[in-house]
C-alpha positions in Angstrom: -196.3 144.0 -50.0 -193.4 141.5 -50.3 -192.6 143.0 -54.1 -191.6 146.1 -52.5 -189.9 145.3 -49.1 -187.7 143.5 -51.8 -187.2 146.2 -54.1 -187.0 148.6 -51.4 -183.9 146.4 -50.7 -182.8 146.0 -53.9 -182.4 149.9 -54.4 -180.8 150.5 -51.0 -178.2 148.2 -51.5 -177.9 149.6 -55.0 -177.5 152.6 -53.8 -174.7 152.0 -51.3 -173.1 149.5 -53.4 -170.9 153.0 -55.0 -169.1 154.0 -51.9 -168.6 151.2 -50.4 -166.6 150.6 -53.2 -165.3 154.3 -53.6 -164.0 153.8 -49.9 -162.0 150.8 -51.0 -160.5 152.4 -54.0 -159.7 155.5 -51.3 -158.0 153.1 -49.1 -155.7 151.7 -51.5 -154.7 155.0 -53.4 -153.9 156.7 -49.8 -150.5 157.3 -49.1 -148.9 155.6 -45.7 -149.1 157.3 -42.4 -146.0 156.1 -41.9 -142.2 154.5 -43.9 -140.1 151.9 -42.0 -136.7 153.5 -43.4 -135.2 150.3 -45.8 -132.1 149.1 -44.4 -128.5 150.5 -45.9 -127.5 147.6 -48.1 -123.7 148.5 -47.5 -123.0 150.0 -44.5 -119.8 151.4 -43.9 -118.6 149.9 -40.6 -118.2 152.3 -37.6 -114.3 152.5 -36.0 -113.5 154.4 -32.8 -109.6 153.5 -33.4 -107.0 155.8 -33.1 -103.4 155.2 -33.3 -103.1 157.0 -29.4 -104.7 153.9 -27.8 -102.2 152.6 -25.9 -100.9 156.2 -24.2 -103.9 156.7 -22.4 -103.9 153.8 -20.4 -100.3 154.5 -18.8 -99.2 154.6 -15.8 -96.6 157.2 -14.2 -93.2 155.5 -14.5 -90.5 157.5 -12.3 -86.7 158.8 -13.6 -85.8 156.1 -11.2 -87.6 152.9 -12.3 -86.5 154.1 -16.0 -82.4 154.5 -14.1 -82.9 150.2 -13.0 -83.0 149.3 -17.1 -79.3 148.8 -17.7 -78.7 147.1 -21.1 -80.5 147.7 -24.6 -81.9 144.3 -25.1 -84.1 145.1 -21.5 -85.9 147.6 -23.5 -88.8 147.4 -26.4 -88.9 150.3 -29.2 -92.6 150.4 -30.3 -93.5 152.9 -32.9 -97.0 154.7 -33.2 -99.2 156.6 -35.4 -96.1 155.7 -38.2 -97.5 157.2 -41.4 -100.1 159.5 -39.9 -100.0 163.6 -39.2 -100.5 163.4 -35.5 -99.6 165.7 -32.5 -99.9 164.1 -29.4 -96.6 165.6 -27.5 -98.9 166.5 -24.3 -100.8 162.4 -25.2 -98.7 160.0 -22.8 -96.7 160.0 -19.8 -93.1 160.2 -21.4 -92.9 164.7 -20.8 -90.6 165.0 -17.7 -89.6 161.6 -18.7 -87.2 162.9 -21.8 -84.1 164.0 -19.6 -84.2 160.3 -17.9 -84.5 158.7 -21.6 -81.7 161.0 -22.4 -79.0 160.0 -19.4 -79.5 156.5 -19.7 -77.0 154.7 -21.8 -79.2 151.6 -22.2 -82.5 152.7 -24.0 -79.9 155.5 -26.0 -78.5 152.7 -27.3 -81.7 151.3 -28.0 -83.7 154.1 -29.3 -80.6 154.8 -31.7 -80.9 151.3 -33.0 -84.4 152.4 -34.2 -83.5 155.3 -35.5 -85.3 157.5 -32.9 -84.2 160.3 -30.2 -85.5 161.0 -26.7 -87.3 163.5 -28.4 -89.1 161.3 -30.0 -90.9 159.2 -27.3 -94.4 159.7 -26.1 -95.0 157.0 -24.0 -92.9 154.5 -21.0 -94.5 151.9 -20.1 -92.2 149.8 -17.2 -92.9 145.9 -18.1 -90.7 144.9 -15.1 -88.3 146.0 -12.4 -85.5 146.3 -15.2 -87.8 146.5 -18.6 -90.0 148.4 -19.7 -91.6 149.7 -23.4 -90.7 153.1 -25.0 -93.4 154.1 -27.8 -92.3 156.8 -30.1 -93.1 158.3 -33.1 -90.9 159.8 -35.6 -91.6 163.5 -34.9 -87.7 164.3 -36.4 -88.3 162.5 -39.5 
């Protein structure tokens, strides 16, 4: 009887062995259920820079403030978006100020010294009671 129990157990082990082996082989051959993406080895830097960024933060300037500028040394002419094909005449705050800019000899002189015209002005920032920064783009070139 002991021999028959041992024989039955051995037979059961031998009968189940191929199932266990087949299951482990199948598990190794199954493709993974999810894939983890590998990071790009050299991702391109993302940028949101725009050459007109400074124009979006300009306060309103009045013609009377521009009239207070009485010397060309109190005007800083700052070109923006040079060498870029940009159409942004409506950006900035200079749309209604071009007549006041053209009427001010000090601003006119400062613009002419940098080879710009009142039509090229796209933004104005007052930096004091009688000082300012004039943002220009070379539209006429």
